[in-house]
C-alpha positions, 0 to 999 in steps of 0.5 A: 500499500502506498504511504503518504507523507504531506509536506505542505498543508493548507497553511504552508500552501498559502503562505508558499504562494504569498512568498512566490508572489512576493518573489516574482514582483521583485523580480519584475520592477517596471517590467509588463508582466503577465502569468500563465497557467499550465493546465490543470493545477498550474493554471488554478495555482496561476489564478491564485497567484494572479490576485496576489501579484495584482495585489501587490502592484495595485494593478491588474496583472494579465493571465492566461492559461494554456493546454500543452497535451499536444505539445508533450513528447510522450504522446504515444505512451500515454492514453489514446485520448489526452486530456484537452482544455482550451488555451485562454491568452487574452493578451499579445505576448510580445507585450509581456514578460510571461511567468510560465505557473506550473504545480510540480517539476520533475523531468522538465518535459512538461515545462518544455512543451509549455514553452513550446506552445508559449511561442506559438501564440508569440515571442514575450519579452521573457519567460519564466517558471514558477512552480510549487514543487521542484522534485529534482531528476531533470532530464532537460536543462530547465531550472524554475526561476521560483519554487515553492518548495524543493523536494528531493525524491527518489524515482519510485516516488510522487509528488501529488499536488492537490488544490481546492478547485480540483481535489477539495483540499490544498496540499502536497505529499509525497507518495512513496511506491516502493512496495505498492502492488500496482 
């Protein structure tokens, strides 16, 4: 049976997003900024960061979300029907420094797919990456600019991010699959 260890509870989750929002504001002083969340949970995190960043800047920051289903390099190994969401980018990417928001950074392949998708819609001034959890094990030379929590993990572990909008709770947990029956 898988073992679950919660590493960010609801309060930690909220504080972590507040800290990331402050870091984003600090690094974007005077530069036009937009947030784009990667579907699914990254889009919800981006919405929360959007509220926090907009409050800190006392100005509305553009918000978008992007679907990467057809940009993944593992389409042939995933299910026949990938879950596809709409992409919403209601602003010109060329006018902004974009912070791409996702829940977990693992191999770097999802972040690469997000960047590829962004560039199909335009050429942002700059692209940065914000993640709630960085678990290591990179396969591509991708490094986040904003990290909620670094979580050294084993390959046989999973990092599960749960958000209220989808899962009814905010938490980050490490699930050990060692000894679990598949």
